[in-house]
C-alpha positions in Angstrom: -51.0 34.1 -11.8 -48.6 32.1 -13.9 -47.2 29.0 -12.3 -43.5 28.3 -13.0 -41.9 25.0 -12.9 -38.5 24.8 -11.2 -36.2 22.0 -11.9 -33.5 21.3 -9.4 -30.6 19.3 -10.6 -28.1 17.7 -8.3 -24.6 18.6 -9.4 -21.7 16.5 -8.3 -18.6 18.2 -7.1 -15.7 18.6 -9.5 -13.7 15.4 -9.9 -10.2 16.0 -8.8 -7.1 13.8 -9.0 -7.6 12.2 -12.4 -4.6 12.5 -14.5 -2.4 13.5 -11.6 0.2 11.1 -10.1 -0.8 9.3 -6.9 0.5 10.9 -3.7 3.2 9.0 -1.9 1.1 9.1 1.3 -1.6 7.0 -0.4 0.5 4.4 -2.1 4.1 3.6 -1.4 6.4 1.3 -3.4 6.1 -1.3 -0.7 2.5 -0.9 0.4 2.0 -4.7 0.5 4.9 -5.0 2.9 3.4 -2.3 5.1 0.3 -4.4 5.5 2.1 -7.7 5.8 2.2 -9.6 9.1 6.0 -10.0 8.7 6.7 -6.3 8.6 8.2 -4.3 11.4 9.5 -0.8 11.8 12.8 0.1 13.4 14.3 3.6 13.4 11.7 4.7 10.9 12.7 2.0 8.5 10.4 -0.8 7.3 11.8 -4.2 7.8 10.8 -7.7 6.8 10.8 -10.3 9.6 9.6 -13.3 7.7 11.0 -16.8 8.5 13.0 -16.6 5.3 14.7 -13.3 6.4 15.4 -14.8 9.8 17.2 -17.7 8.1 19.2 -15.2 6.1 20.4 -13.5 9.4 17.5 -11.4 10.7 15.1 -8.7 9.7 16.0 -7.0 6.4 14.9 -3.7 4.9 12.0 -4.4 2.6 13.8 -3.1 -0.4 16.4 -5.8 0.2 13.9 -8.6 0.9 11.8 -7.6 -2.2 14.8 -7.3 -4.5 15.2 -9.8 -7.4 17.3 -12.2 -5.3 15.9 -11.2 -1.9 14.3 -13.6 0.5 10.8 -12.5 -0.5 11.4 -11.5 -4.0 9.6 -9.0 -6.3 6.4 -11.1 -6.1 6.3 -11.0 -2.3 6.4 -14.8 -1.8 5.9 -14.6 1.9 3.2 -11.9 2.0 0.7 -12.7 4.7 -2.0 -10.3 5.8 -4.3 -10.6 8.9 -7.4 -10.2 6.8 -6.6 -13.5 5.0 -6.9 -15.5 8.2 
């Protein structure tokens, strides 16, 4: 009898997703705001409720708060996440 050697190679599944745009459900334009302690949702709209927005008159839509001259600005000055505490 002739003995045969069998080599089993593990093959990883095909890699998917590279070169395709990220899905909006995974990363939204204001993902940091979604995770921020100051965010709140009202009527399916994400609002910023930081102290700076309260001084400006109350919760603001995050696109307003994060605008160039908004209370939080493009760099999210008031970003605060629970994991940081």
